[in-house]
N, CA, C and O atoms as a GROMACS GRO file, in nm:
protein
  280
    1MET      N    1   1.520  11.034   8.161
    1MET     CA    2   1.623  11.123   8.204
    1MET      C    3   1.657  11.094   8.326
    1MET      O    4   1.743  11.160   8.382
    2SER      N    5   1.600  10.998   8.381
    2SER     CA    6   1.652  10.950   8.495
    2SER      C    7   1.782  10.843   8.485
    2SER      O    8   1.873  10.850   8.568
    3ASN      N    9   1.783  10.760   8.393
    3ASN     CA   10   1.933  10.706   8.402
    3ASN      C   11   2.022  10.776   8.351
    3ASN      O   12   2.119  10.773   8.426
    4LEU      N   13   2.046  10.854   8.241
    4LEU     CA   14   2.154  10.964   8.288
    4LEU      C   15   2.151  11.010   8.350
    4LEU      O   16   2.232  11.094   8.310
    5GLN      N   17   2.113  11.055   8.474
    5GLN     CA   18   2.142  11.128   8.622
    5GLN      C   19   2.197  11.008   8.645
    5GLN      O   20   2.317  11.003   8.672
    6SER      N   21   2.132  10.907   8.639
    6SER     CA   22   2.188  10.761   8.732
    6SER      C   23   2.365  10.745   8.732
    6SER      O   24   2.450  10.728   8.820
    7GLU      N   25   2.366  10.763   8.536
    7GLU     CA   26   2.500  10.721   8.447
    7GLU      C   27   2.566  10.820   8.492
    7GLU      O   28   2.688  10.810   8.506
    8ILE      N   29   2.485  10.961   8.531
    8ILE     CA   30   2.622  11.055   8.549
    8ILE      C   31   2.705  11.042   8.740
    8ILE      O   32   2.825  11.051   8.769
    9GLU      N   33   2.580  11.019   8.839
    9GLU     CA   34   2.660  10.926   8.936
    9GLU      C   35   2.698  10.830   8.929
    9GLU      O   36   2.741  10.816   9.043
   10ALA      N   37   2.718  10.743   8.879
   10ALA     CA   38   2.842  10.626   8.858
   10ALA      C   39   2.985  10.693   8.798
   10ALA      O   40   3.101  10.670   8.832
   11LEU      N   41   2.925  10.799   8.680
   11LEU     CA   42   3.073  10.798   8.668
   11LEU      C   43   3.129  10.928   8.738
   11LEU      O   44   3.230  10.980   8.691
   12LYS      N   45   3.070  10.978   8.842
   12LYS     CA   46   3.116  11.071   8.930
   12LYS      C   47   3.204  10.980   9.043
   12LYS      O   48   3.325  10.982   9.068
   13ASP      N   49   3.089  10.895   9.103
   13ASP     CA   50   3.134  10.803   9.198
   13ASP      C   51   3.318  10.747   9.126
   13ASP      O   52   3.416  10.724   9.196
   14GLU      N   53   3.313  10.741   9.015
   14GLU     CA   54   3.447  10.649   8.970
   14GLU      C   55   3.544  10.710   8.956
   14GLU      O   56   3.654  10.657   8.967
   15ILE      N   57   3.523  10.861   8.923
   15ILE     CA   58   3.574  10.981   8.953
   15ILE      C   59   3.666  11.029   9.090
   15ILE      O   60   3.781  11.061   9.119
   16ALA      N   61   3.536  11.010   9.151
   16ALA     CA   62   3.643  11.032   9.317
   16ALA      C   63   3.712  10.915   9.336
   16ALA      O   64   3.823  10.945   9.381
   17GLU      N   65   3.694  10.742   9.319
   17GLU     CA   66   3.703  10.650   9.346
   17GLU      C   67   3.892  10.655   9.247
   17GLU      O   68   3.989  10.594   9.292
   18LEU      N   69   3.895  10.713   9.157
   18LEU     CA   70   4.039  10.712   9.085
   18LEU      C   71   4.118  10.786   9.144
   18LEU      O   72   4.236  10.751   9.150
   19LYS      N   73   4.064  10.941   9.220
   19LYS     CA   74   4.124  11.047   9.270
   19LYS      C   75   4.184  10.984   9.381
   19LYS      O   76   4.304  10.989   9.410
   20LYS      N   77   4.077  10.911   9.457
   20LYS     CA   78   4.193  10.852   9.607
   20LYS      C   79   4.300  10.782   9.570
   20LYS      O   80   4.399  10.802   9.640
   21SER      N   81   4.315  10.673   9.445
   21SER     CA   82   4.449  10.605   9.422
   21SER      C   83   4.526  10.639   9.382
   21SER      O   84   4.631  10.575   9.392
   22ASP      N   85   4.518  10.802   9.289
   22ASP     CA   86   4.614  10.869   9.239
   22ASP      C   87   4.666  10.915   9.388
   22ASP      O   88   4.780  10.868   9.395
   23ARG      N   89   4.638  10.986   9.511
   23ARG     CA   90   4.675  11.024   9.580
   23ARG      C   91   4.756  10.864   9.672
   23ARG      O   92   4.851  10.840   9.747
   24ARG      N   93   4.681  10.817   9.627
   24ARG     CA   94   4.795  10.674   9.744
   24ARG      C   95   4.897  10.651   9.670
   24ARG      O   96   5.004  10.626   9.726
   25LYS      N   97   4.887  10.654   9.490
   25LYS     CA   98   5.008  10.634   9.473
   25LYS      C   99   5.122  10.707   9.455
   25LYS      O  100   5.234  10.668   9.426
   26ASN      N  101   5.064  10.866   9.485
   26ASN     CA  102   5.181  10.975   9.467
   26ASN      C  103   5.264  10.997   9.586
   26ASN      O  104   5.379  11.041   9.581
   27LYS      N  105   5.179  10.953   9.737
   27LYS     CA  106   5.259  10.943   9.841
   27LYS      C  107   5.323  10.772   9.840
   27LYS      O  108   5.423  10.754   9.909
   28SER      N  109   5.266  10.652   9.764
   28SER     CA  110   5.406  10.543   9.802
   28SER      C  111   5.561  10.603   9.735
   28SER      O  112   5.673  10.560   9.764
   29ILE      N  113   5.533  10.694   9.655
   29ILE     CA  114   5.605  10.750   9.517
   29ILE      C  115   5.708  10.817   9.646
   29ILE      O  116   5.815  10.760   9.667
   30MET      N  117   5.680  10.906   9.705
   30MET     CA  118   5.713  11.003   9.792
   30MET      C  119   5.801  10.907   9.912
   30MET      O  120   5.909  10.922   9.970
   31GLU      N  121   5.715  10.826   9.915
   31GLU     CA  122   5.742  10.753  10.038
   31GLU      C  123   5.933  10.680  10.003
   31GLU      O  124   6.041  10.709  10.056
   32SER      N  125   5.906  10.603   9.920
   32SER     CA  126   5.999  10.536   9.831
   32SER      C  127   6.124  10.652   9.792
   32SER      O  128   6.241  10.625   9.819
   33THR      N  129   6.088  10.778   9.728
   33THR     CA  130   6.203  10.788   9.684
   33THR      C  131   6.267  10.895   9.843
   33THR      O  132   6.377  10.950   9.856
   34ALA      N  133   6.168  10.892   9.926
   34ALA     CA  134   6.278  10.960  10.080
   34ALA      C  135   6.341  10.870  10.112
   34ALA      O  136   6.451  10.912  10.150
   35LEU      N  137   6.329  10.718  10.121
   35LEU     CA  138   6.386  10.629  10.185
   35LEU      C  139   6.513  10.588  10.044
   35LEU      O  140   6.616  10.543  10.093
   36GLY      N  141   6.515  10.596   9.923
   36GLY     CA  142   6.633  10.592   9.863
   36GLY      C  143   6.698  10.684   9.889
   36GLY      O  144   6.800  10.654   9.951
   37THR      N  145   6.678  10.854   9.856
   37THR     CA  146   6.769  10.931   9.955
   37THR      C  147   6.815  10.890  10.111
   37THR      O  148   6.935  10.893  10.136
   38ILE      N  149   6.756  10.866  10.178
   38ILE     CA  150   6.782  10.804  10.324
   38ILE      C  151   6.897  10.707  10.294
   38ILE      O  152   6.995  10.703  10.368
   39PHE      N  153   6.886  10.626  10.180
   39PHE     CA  154   6.977  10.486  10.166
   39PHE      C  155   7.138  10.546  10.145
   39PHE      O  156   7.243  10.539  10.209
   40VAL      N  157   7.084  10.623   9.992
   40VAL     CA  158   7.214  10.682   9.969
   40VAL      C  159   7.297  10.775  10.036
   40VAL      O  160   7.419  10.775  10.018
   41ILE      N  161   7.227  10.871  10.130
   41ILE     CA  162   7.299  10.964  10.220
   41ILE      C  163   7.406  10.852  10.304
   41ILE      O  164   7.526  10.865  10.328
   42VAL      N  165   7.318  10.742  10.338
   42VAL     CA  166   7.387  10.591  10.455
   42VAL      C  167   7.492  10.515  10.360
   42VAL      O  168   7.518  10.405  10.410
   43LEU      N  169   7.553  10.533  10.256
   43LEU     CA  170   7.572  10.489  10.210
   43LEU      C  171   7.710  10.565  10.146
   43LEU      O  172   7.826  10.530  10.125
   44ALA      N  173   7.649  10.664  10.131
   44ALA     CA  174   7.784  10.734  10.131
   44ALA      C  175   7.896  10.779  10.234
   44ALA      O  176   8.018  10.794  10.225
   45LEU      N  177   7.789  10.795  10.352
   45LEU     CA  178   7.858  10.810  10.473
   45LEU      C  179   7.976  10.690  10.509
   45LEU      O  180   8.096  10.702  10.534
   46ILE      N  181   7.875  10.552  10.498
   46ILE     CA  182   7.988  10.462  10.519
   46ILE      C  183   8.117  10.458  10.421
   46ILE      O  184   8.236  10.436  10.442
   47ILE      N  185   8.071  10.475  10.350
   47ILE     CA  186   8.201  10.483  10.212
   47ILE      C  187   8.323  10.572  10.216
   47ILE      O  188   8.432  10.553  10.162
   48GLY      N  189   8.255  10.735  10.338
   48GLY     CA  190   8.328  10.796  10.382
   48GLY      C  191   8.439  10.772  10.459
   48GLY      O  192   8.556  10.805  10.444
   49CYS      N  193   8.375  10.702  10.552
   49CYS     CA  194   8.455  10.652  10.674
   49CYS      C  195   8.556  10.526  10.636
   49CYS      O  196   8.671  10.512  10.676
   50ALA      N  197   8.472  10.427  10.539
   50ALA     CA  198   8.566  10.345  10.452
   50ALA      C  199   8.706  10.411  10.445
   50ALA      O  200   8.788  10.387  10.534
   51GLY      N  201   8.736  10.494  10.342
   51GLY     CA  202   8.808  10.563  10.280
   51GLY      C  203   8.881  10.667  10.372
   51GLY      O  204   9.000  10.698  10.366
   52GLY      N  205   8.789  10.714  10.456
   52GLY     CA  206   8.896  10.810  10.584
   52GLY      C  207   8.986  10.705  10.632
   52GLY      O  208   9.107  10.731  10.641
   53TYR      N  209   8.938  10.585  10.666
   53TYR     CA  210   9.003  10.475  10.773
   53TYR      C  211   9.141  10.416  10.685
   53TYR      O  212   9.253  10.398  10.733
   54ALA      N  213   9.102  10.392  10.552
   54ALA     CA  214   9.148  10.323  10.472
   54ALA      C  215   9.305  10.432  10.483
   54ALA      O  216   9.401  10.399  10.552
   55ILE      N  217   9.301  10.549  10.408
   55ILE     CA  218   9.355  10.668  10.436
   55ILE      C  219   9.454  10.649  10.558
   55ILE      O  220   9.576  10.628  10.562
   56GLY      N  221   9.379  10.661  10.636
   56GLY     CA  222   9.465  10.707  10.795
   56GLY      C  223   9.552  10.574  10.812
   56GLY      O  224   9.674  10.586  10.827
   57LYS      N  225   9.500  10.463  10.811
   57LYS     CA  226   9.556  10.354  10.842
   57LYS      C  227   9.675  10.331  10.738
   57LYS      O  228   9.755  10.244  10.772
   58ASP      N  229   9.697  10.392  10.621
   58ASP     CA  230   9.821  10.375  10.508
   58ASP      C  231   9.921  10.544  10.559
   58ASP      O  232  10.028  10.580  10.510
   59VAL      N  233   9.874  10.586  10.623
   59VAL     CA  234   9.936  10.761  10.671
   59VAL      C  235   9.984  10.697  10.767
   59VAL      O  236  10.106  10.708  10.772
   60ASN      N  237   9.935  10.627  10.857
   60ASN     CA  238  10.014  10.583  11.003
   60ASN      C  239  10.105  10.462  10.946
   60ASN      O  240  10.214  10.464  11.003
   61GLN      N  241  10.095  10.377  10.870
   61GLN     CA  242  10.224  10.254  10.816
   61GLN      C  243  10.324  10.362  10.771
   61GLN      O  244  10.444  10.347  10.790
   62GLN      N  245  10.255  10.502  10.692
   62GLN     CA  246  10.410  10.506  10.648
   62GLN      C  247  10.500  10.592  10.748
   62GLN      O  248  10.622  10.603  10.733
   63ARG      N  249  10.429  10.653  10.852
   63ARG     CA  250  10.496  10.717  10.958
   63ARG      C  251  10.586  10.603  11.036
   63ARG      O  252  10.704  10.606  11.069
   64SER      N  253  10.512  10.530  11.048
   64SER     CA  254  10.603  10.391  11.103
   64SER      C  255  10.742  10.352  11.026
   64SER      O  256  10.851  10.343  11.083
   65VAL      N  257  10.727  10.336  10.927
   65VAL     CA  258  10.791  10.295  10.846
   65VAL      C  259  10.920  10.382  10.811
   65VAL      O  260  11.023  10.336  10.760
   66THR      N  261  10.894  10.531  10.851
   66THR     CA  262  10.973  10.639  10.845
   66THR      C  263  11.061  10.702  10.967
   66THR      O  264  11.151  10.782  10.992
   67LEU      N  265  10.974  10.613  11.024
   67LEU     CA  266  11.039  10.613  11.219
   67LEU      C  267  11.149  10.528  11.215
   67LEU      O  268  11.250  10.549  11.280
   68ASN      N  269  11.131  10.417  11.130
   68ASN     CA  270  11.221  10.266  11.162
   68ASN      C  271  11.328  10.328  11.096
   68ASN      O  272  11.433  10.355  11.153
   69LEU      N  273  11.309  10.350  10.993
   69LEU     CA  274  11.403  10.402  10.888
   69LEU      C  275  11.485  10.512  11.014
   69LEU      O  276  11.594  10.458  11.036
   70GLN      N  277  11.479  10.588  11.064
   70GLN     CA  278  11.565  10.712  11.122
   70GLN      C  279  11.693  10.610  11.207
   70GLN      O  280  11.785  10.664  11.268
   0.00000   0.00000   0.00000
């Protein structure tokens, strides 16, 4: 009976350890997802700013060409 009792205690300890490692894994997944989201947002801002700069530069060149023709 005591052998069975010790086996149950060992299994309880193993289950508790697995739960702890599972929580750590979920936490790291959430952190990596948050970092990935921040990276995508920053990348979109950079691309948007570069596109806006290129469009503005093109419009200014067209305006100067129009002014030179007049």
